[in-house]
MIBA-385037 format. One line per 8 residues: number of its first residue (from 1); for each residue x, y, z of C-alpha. Coordinates in nm, 3 decimals. Example, Ala and Ser with C-alpha at 12.3 -4.5 7.8 and 13.67 -1.06 7.14 Angstrom:
1	1.230,-0.450,0.780 | 1.367,-0.106,0.714;
END
This chain:
1	-4.375,3.189,8.766 | -4.305,3.479,8.526 | -4.310,3.464,8.141 | -3.935,3.386,8.104 | -3.955,3.088,8.356 | -4.264,2.964,8.166 | -4.081,2.956,7.839 | -3.776,2.791,7.998;
9	-4.007,2.531,8.174 | -4.151,2.461,7.823 | -3.845,2.427,7.654 | -3.682,2.201,7.911 | -4.014,1.991,7.871 | -3.983,1.974,7.489 | -3.615,1.882,7.530 | -3.702,1.599,7.775;
17	-3.948,1.460,7.519 | -3.698,1.484,7.246 | -3.449,1.310,7.436 | -3.697,1.039,7.532 | -3.806,1.016,7.149 | -3.437,0.965,7.055 | -3.348,0.710,7.317 | -3.597,0.447,7.258;
25	-3.376,0.181,7.395 | -3.436,0.296,7.745 | -3.806,0.204,7.702 | -3.702,-0.172,7.667 | -3.656,-0.412,7.968 | -3.646,-0.146,8.243 | -3.685,-0.202,8.609 | -4.072,-0.112,8.590;
33	-4.340,-0.036,8.348 | -4.520,-0.259,8.086 | -4.214,-0.360,7.923 | -4.013,-0.458,8.248 | -3.767,-0.727,8.229 | -3.943,-0.972,8.436 | -4.227,-0.992,8.191 | -3.999,-1.111,7.913;
41	-3.777,-1.394,8.066 | -3.731,-1.571,7.712 | -3.569,-1.234,7.578 | -3.344,-1.247,7.879 | -3.259,-1.614,7.854 | -3.159,-1.539,7.484 | -2.932,-1.263,7.574 | -2.765,-1.449,7.861;
49	-2.700,-1.751,7.637 | -2.462,-1.528,7.422 | -2.205,-1.535,7.714 | -2.121,-1.893,7.610 | -2.286,-1.947,7.283 | -2.141,-1.821,6.945 | -2.445,-1.909,6.742 | -2.772,-1.841,6.888;
57	-3.125,-1.886,6.750 | -3.422,-1.714,6.901 | -3.704,-1.923,6.751 | -4.043,-1.769,6.812 | -4.388,-1.727,6.727 | -4.495,-1.401,6.536 | -4.537,-1.090,6.754 | -4.340,-1.223,7.017;
65	-4.075,-0.954,6.996 | -3.784,-1.132,6.838 | -3.676,-0.856,6.614 | -3.688,-0.606,6.896 | -3.478,-0.847,7.099 | -3.230,-0.866,6.805 | -3.211,-0.480,6.771 | -3.175,-0.423,7.133;
73	-2.872,-0.658,7.162 | -2.718,-0.530,6.835 | -2.754,-0.159,6.963 | -2.579,-0.262,7.302 | -2.287,-0.408,7.096 | -2.248,-0.104,6.861 | -2.271,0.169,7.130 | -2.120,-0.028,7.410;
81	-2.386,0.104,7.636 | -2.482,-0.226,7.825 | -2.744,-0.208,8.084 | -2.631,-0.299,8.446 | -2.845,-0.619,8.435 | -2.669,-0.724,8.125 | -2.524,-1.090,8.166 | -2.467,-1.178,7.803;
89	-2.180,-1.126,7.561 | -1.982,-0.795,7.574 | -1.754,-0.627,7.331 | -1.495,-0.369,7.502 | -1.418,-0.213,7.163 | -1.615,-0.080,6.872 | -1.761,-0.349,6.641 | -1.842,-0.432,6.282;
97	-2.197,-0.546,6.250 | -2.429,-0.692,5.969 | -2.797,-0.670,6.002 | -2.950,-0.893,5.747 | -3.316,-0.983,5.636 | -3.507,-1.140,5.337 | -3.499,-0.857,5.084 | -3.375,-0.497,5.052;
105	-3.725,-0.375,5.088 | -3.808,-0.583,5.401 | -3.463,-0.490,5.565 | -3.548,-0.121,5.498 | -3.917,-0.146,5.635 | -3.843,-0.374,5.939 | -3.476,-0.420,6.040 | -3.368,-0.057,5.937;
113	-3.686,0.100,6.093 | -3.643,-0.058,6.429 | -3.290,0.018,6.460 | -3.280,0.368,6.311 | -3.637,0.478,6.311 | -3.864,0.628,6.030 | -3.689,0.791,5.722 | -3.617,1.153,5.806;
121	-3.646,1.080,6.181 | -3.324,0.872,6.220 | -3.254,0.833,6.598 | -3.611,0.753,6.689 | -3.535,0.379,6.653 | -3.348,0.164,6.890 | -3.002,0.330,6.835 | -2.994,0.672,7.013;
129	-2.983,0.980,6.794 | -2.685,1.121,6.957 | -2.483,0.801,6.876 | -2.537,0.825,6.484 | -2.229,0.986,6.343 | -2.339,0.951,5.966 | -2.529,0.740,5.736 | -2.465,0.631,5.382;
137	-2.765,0.576,5.157 | -2.812,0.260,4.961 | -2.846,0.308,4.577 | -3.157,0.192,4.400 | -3.396,0.189,4.689 | -3.544,0.513,4.816 | -3.489,0.576,5.195 | -3.281,0.262,5.225;
145	-2.965,0.314,5.443 | -2.639,0.120,5.327 | -2.397,0.176,5.618 | -2.420,0.351,5.942 | -2.116,0.491,6.172 | -2.202,0.471,6.539 | -2.024,0.654,6.832 | -1.906,0.389,7.081;
153	-1.843,0.457,7.453 | -1.471,0.411,7.393 | -1.492,0.723,7.196 | -1.420,0.532,6.847 | -1.662,0.443,6.595 | -1.864,0.102,6.520 | -1.989,0.019,6.178 | -2.337,-0.121,6.114;
161	-2.410,-0.249,5.733 | -2.749,-0.358,5.615 | -2.768,-0.651,5.404 | -3.023,-0.878,5.232 | -3.053,-1.233,5.127 | -3.155,-1.129,4.772 | -2.808,-0.993,4.724 | -2.694,-1.372,4.723;
169	-2.431,-1.539,4.891 | -2.144,-1.365,4.716 | -2.220,-1.050,4.879 | -2.153,-1.193,5.216 | -1.810,-1.299,5.156 | -1.502,-1.105,5.252 | -1.454,-0.915,5.579 | -1.455,-1.039,5.914;
177	-1.758,-0.927,6.145 | -1.795,-0.914,6.517 | -2.170,-0.943,6.497 | -2.404,-1.065,6.245 | -2.785,-1.061,6.297 | -3.012,-1.265,6.078 | -3.353,-1.140,6.112 | -3.584,-1.399,5.933;
185	-3.448,-1.727,5.820 | -3.156,-1.730,5.573 | -3.072,-1.971,5.289 | -2.813,-2.236,5.418 | -2.546,-2.105,5.199 | -2.566,-1.748,5.339 | -2.595,-1.894,5.691 | -2.261,-2.076,5.657;
193	-2.098,-1.779,5.481 | -2.190,-1.557,5.772 | -2.064,-1.822,6.001 | -1.734,-1.799,5.843 | -1.713,-1.428,5.886 | -1.726,-1.463,6.249 | -1.514,-1.765,6.302 | -1.130,-1.606,6.309;
201	-1.227,-1.326,6.543 | -1.450,-1.486,6.805 | -1.746,-1.317,6.645 | -2.114,-1.397,6.720 | -2.420,-1.486,6.514 | -2.772,-1.394,6.618 | -3.081,-1.539,6.433 | -3.421,-1.440,6.512;
209	-3.713,-1.596,6.312 | -4.045,-1.772,6.294 | -3.986,-2.119,6.136 | -4.226,-2.066,5.843 | -3.983,-2.266,5.596 | -4.038,-2.561,5.823 | -3.736,-2.817,5.908 | -3.499,-2.639,5.673;
217	-3.135,-2.721,5.701 | -3.071,-2.416,5.894 | -3.312,-2.516,6.156 | -3.219,-2.889,6.139 | -2.862,-2.759,6.240 | -2.990,-2.646,6.576 | -3.271,-2.889,6.645 | -3.240,-3.270,6.671;
225	-3.510,-3.444,6.489 | -3.661,-3.116,6.423 | -3.802,-3.088,6.771 | -3.775,-2.783,6.987 | -3.757,-3.035,7.296 | -3.438,-3.178,7.156 | -3.190,-2.889,7.056 | -2.854,-2.983,6.936;
233	-2.600,-3.003,7.213 | -2.328,-2.801,7.121 | -2.078,-2.573,7.314 | -2.112,-2.310,7.031 | -2.485,-2.347,6.959 | -2.788,-2.215,7.171 | -3.153,-2.205,7.116 | -3.451,-2.017,7.303;
241	-3.805,-2.065,7.206 | -4.074,-1.842,7.277 | -4.457,-1.864,7.204 | -4.736,-1.632,7.251 | -4.795,-1.759,7.592 | -4.448,-1.635,7.690 | -4.536,-1.261,7.636 | -4.778,-1.036,7.830;
249	-4.879,-0.810,7.541 | -5.081,-1.042,7.349 | -5.445,-1.077,7.478 | -5.649,-1.396,7.466 | -5.877,-1.234,7.210 | -5.599,-1.126,6.976 | -5.435,-1.472,7.004 | -5.756,-1.644,6.904;
257	-5.829,-1.374,6.626 | -5.486,-1.427,6.467 | -5.506,-1.819,6.522 | -5.842,-1.826,6.315 | -5.686,-1.614,6.038 | -5.393,-1.858,5.973 | -5.389,-2.186,5.760 | -5.385,-2.488,5.974;
265	-5.033,-2.593,5.888 | -4.875,-2.268,5.980 | -5.062,-2.234,6.328 | -4.803,-2.412,6.552 | -4.515,-2.222,6.387 | -4.683,-1.872,6.392 | -4.808,-1.916,6.758 | -4.537,-2.130,6.922;
273	-4.226,-2.112,6.709 | -4.248,-2.491,6.630 | -4.104,-2.572,6.282 | -4.367,-2.695,6.036 | -4.325,-2.816,5.680 | -4.557,-2.558,5.562 | -4.722,-2.614,5.206 | -4.459,-2.893,5.141;
281	-4.579,-3.083,5.422 | -4.737,-3.426,5.322 | -4.953,-3.427,5.619 | -5.007,-3.046,5.695 | -5.206,-3.110,6.013 | -5.091,-2.957,6.357 | -4.943,-3.191,6.594 | -5.168,-3.067,6.857;
289	-5.472,-3.180,6.672 | -5.360,-3.546,6.640 | -5.212,-3.624,6.953 | -5.415,-3.743,7.270 | -5.347,-3.835,7.620 | -5.262,-4.212,7.693 | -5.559,-4.431,7.823 | -5.616,-4.793,7.910;
297	-5.705,-4.981,7.589 | -6.005,-5.222,7.638 | -5.888,-5.588,7.547 | -6.170,-5.627,7.293 | -6.087,-5.347,7.071 | -5.966,-5.479,6.757 | -5.605,-5.402,6.642 | -5.373,-5.452,6.365;
305	-5.026,-5.334,6.241 | -4.822,-5.210,5.948 | -4.476,-5.350,5.897 | -4.193,-5.199,5.707 | -3.877,-5.419,5.663 | -3.522,-5.367,5.590 | -3.177,-5.410,5.711 | -3.122,-5.062,5.808;
313	-3.430,-5.044,6.005 | -3.744,-5.264,6.039 | -4.050,-5.076,6.186 | -4.395,-5.153,6.297 | -4.700,-4.938,6.379 | -4.975,-5.056,6.593 | -5.325,-4.938,6.571 | -5.650,-5.015,6.753;
321	-5.999,-4.926,6.676 | -6.293,-4.785,6.921 | -6.568,-5.002,6.768 | -6.822,-4.749,6.918 | -6.699,-4.424,6.752 | -6.479,-4.563,6.470 | -6.196,-4.346,6.605 | -5.850,-4.538,6.559;
329	-5.526,-4.497,6.782 | -5.158,-4.560,6.728 | -5.079,-4.692,7.053 | -4.747,-4.856,6.997 | -4.441,-4.838,6.761 | -4.116,-5.050,6.704 | -3.813,-4.955,6.514 | -3.484,-5.141,6.521;
337	-3.206,-5.178,6.296 | -2.944,-5.443,6.225 | -3.112,-5.734,6.353 | -3.260,-6.078,6.218 | -3.618,-6.125,6.139 | -3.654,-6.379,6.442 | -3.569,-6.084,6.663 | -3.803,-5.853,6.495;
345	-4.078,-6.113,6.494 | -4.043,-6.185,6.867 | -4.047,-5.821,6.947 | -4.350,-5.761,6.728 | -4.531,-6.040,6.899 | -4.420,-5.934,7.239 | -4.634,-5.597,7.173 | -4.978,-5.754,7.134;
353	-4.965,-6.122,7.089 | -5.094,-6.236,6.757 | -5.289,-5.975,6.558 | -5.316,-5.926,6.175 | -5.046,-5.717,6.015 | -4.981,-5.555,5.656 | -4.635,-5.591,5.558 | -4.416,-5.418,5.303;
361	-4.503,-5.596,4.961 | -4.112,-5.577,4.861 | -4.076,-5.849,5.116 | -4.196,-6.109,4.867 | -3.884,-6.042,4.656 | -3.576,-6.257,4.751 | -3.304,-6.141,4.963 | -2.976,-6.065,4.783;
369	-2.779,-6.321,4.979 | -2.986,-6.587,5.129 | -3.235,-6.653,4.859 | -3.522,-6.660,5.102 | -3.838,-6.439,5.086 | -3.861,-6.218,5.399 | -4.250,-6.231,5.361 | -4.256,-6.603,5.406;
377	-3.967,-6.590,5.669 | -4.189,-6.391,5.898 | -4.492,-6.601,5.838 | -4.286,-6.896,5.959 | -4.183,-6.704,6.249 | -4.537,-6.676,6.364 | -4.670,-6.338,6.226 | -5.008,-6.323,6.071;
385	-4.924,-6.103,5.796 | -5.029,-6.018,5.434 | -4.843,-5.813,5.167 | -5.017,-5.451,5.169 | -5.084,-5.243,4.856 | -4.779,-5.018,4.800 | -4.952,-4.753,4.604 | -4.763,-4.465,4.767;
393	-4.986,-4.169,4.679 | -5.311,-4.358,4.767 | -5.165,-4.475,5.089 | -5.059,-4.107,5.179 | -5.400,-3.988,5.097 | -5.567,-4.251,5.291 | -5.362,-4.156,5.592 | -5.419,-3.806,5.526;
401	-5.803,-3.833,5.531 | -5.788,-4.020,5.838 | -5.593,-3.742,6.027 | -5.789,-3.462,5.879 | -6.112,-3.614,5.964 | -6.004,-3.697,6.328 | -6.066,-4.064,6.270 | -5.686,-4.138,6.342;
409	-5.493,-4.018,6.652 | -5.157,-4.069,6.806 | -5.148,-4.177,7.186 | -4.860,-3.982,7.362 | -4.671,-4.286,7.451 | -4.659,-4.375,7.078 | -4.622,-4.017,6.933 | -4.266,-3.959,6.964;
417	-4.140,-4.201,6.713 | -4.422,-4.102,6.465 | -4.371,-3.746,6.506 | -3.979,-3.754,6.444 | -4.058,-3.863,6.100 | -4.400,-3.667,6.060 | -4.230,-3.320,6.106 | -3.976,-3.397,5.813;
425	-4.221,-3.590,5.570 | -4.245,-3.361,5.276 | -4.203,-3.334,4.914 | -3.942,-3.184,4.721 | -3.957,-2.887,4.463 | -4.073,-3.116,4.194 | -4.352,-3.258,4.423 | -4.183,-3.613,4.478;
433	-4.188,-3.758,4.815 | -3.854,-3.723,5.007 | -3.751,-4.073,5.105 | -3.575,-4.009,5.427 | -3.652,-4.106,5.784 | -3.995,-4.250,5.700 | -3.990,-4.617,5.795 | -4.282,-4.571,6.060;
441	-4.484,-4.353,5.827 | -4.437,-4.624,5.555 | -4.556,-4.905,5.809 | -4.868,-4.665,5.888 | -4.937,-4.642,5.521 | -4.935,-5.018,5.467 | -5.170,-5.048,5.755 | -5.422,-4.785,5.616;
449	-5.415,-4.951,5.275 | -5.504,-5.280,5.404 | -5.722,-5.228,5.696 | -5.924,-4.891,5.594 | -5.900,-4.878,5.214 | -5.873,-5.265,5.168 | -6.132,-5.342,5.435 | -5.956,-5.629,5.607;
457	-6.081,-5.673,5.948 | -5.881,-5.581,6.247 | -5.927,-5.795,6.554 | -5.846,-5.835,6.920 | -5.528,-6.009,7.027 | -5.581,-6.387,7.003 | -5.332,-6.449,7.279 | -5.163,-6.268,7.544;
465	-4.857,-6.073,7.437 | -4.519,-6.235,7.505 | -4.351,-6.104,7.827 | -4.003,-5.938,7.785 | -3.838,-6.256,7.900 | -4.055,-6.479,7.677 | -3.982,-6.280,7.366 | -3.623,-6.278,7.435;
473	-3.610,-6.663,7.476 | -3.844,-6.730,7.180 | -3.628,-6.467,6.950 | -3.313,-6.651,7.067 | -3.471,-6.977,6.976 | -3.588,-6.874,6.649 | -3.271,-6.696,6.575 | -3.069,-7.023,6.640;
481	-3.318,-7.206,6.364 | -3.211,-6.931,6.117 | -2.845,-6.946,6.177 | -2.639,-6.941,5.862 | -2.910,-6.749,5.692 | -2.822,-6.364,5.734 | -3.117,-6.141,5.652 | -3.069,-5.881,5.376;
489	-3.249,-5.563,5.267 | -3.567,-5.622,5.097 | -3.540,-5.469,4.759;
END
């Protein structure tokens, strides 16, 4: 090779490196290599769901690659350069896109950097350099971009606009958008405004975030009961979740180090994408630390229950105690609405016979219609109950200490009903307990105040529990005795 040929070879190599550097999108989800598609099934599932879902939430732990996934899809739509394997939504024409995040600074440092590259090196991000037609700077923030015009395969131009939630809802009003990508969770009013911007033109919304704000209104609009196991069934909504275990680029050592550095109440959210209530949670203990596998309960273990009464719902939570270790287990729950006291009493006795219970002290008040005391009514129906102390904060602290110390656990068989409330049990901005969906937790609080703080003894069942048939017959008979005395909500 002579000198001229050597120089030409060097120039070609440099050009190839430049092309590679300014076509970063080709490095993601290829056929082979460390980022090959088969290693990232959750990202592919998220992309594919766009074919049928207009609103999609990619709910992930930290460092799972949610923002890269959002940037990858947005780039495909902006340029029209879809890979051969793409099975998600496609746009045949240039698109108008909003990419938004928390603040102007975080949008610049995260969303803009992933899409555009570092300042002064635009084209080294996800969007290829040769597709960037021009950029318009944002005023008031150095190195921040406001609008980017991007060449589409059709020969026309797509428009990308960077926005931030600190611009407030009003800045999201106005024009239709084909694609809106919300990286990090937005306030509900901005989410609704963005949804309106995509409704009349069959546009799509892409949400990618770790649920550090807990069970917010945005999260609850996608998840039934706040559970990732129960996404909202809808023709327009889709949810894909991803945890640290769903990606290959995080080593076990890295996972362990990151987990140890996090507050306990954030661990499930940051590692698994499971929404937690964060610092507003009344019980900020990860579910994984309080739920245990089911096992056969020895008959001699002492037991008791807490009972929250009302017309909308009456709930009972049953707890047993290992006398050798002192650890207590929630082993059953009951929650039914719209029934008479006789039916509730039959079902409660059907769980474990006649064991002691702590009832909502409001039951001693008189019903608005029948003039009877619910407390006495339940005693007459065969329940061994006493009114509990309804000191809310003391009861919450008693349960919290039991959970933190490991002295109270939830058996899996009973955990679903408790966790459905546990996940949303929180304080509002003024520090007050939000009284929503908390009947089981109130019952648990009554039990704790009587049988742990109050020191009343739990005991094994004095009789065998009623069978399903016996409970139904007994309940029907007792209900007949009470006919003409409709039960009302205790006040």
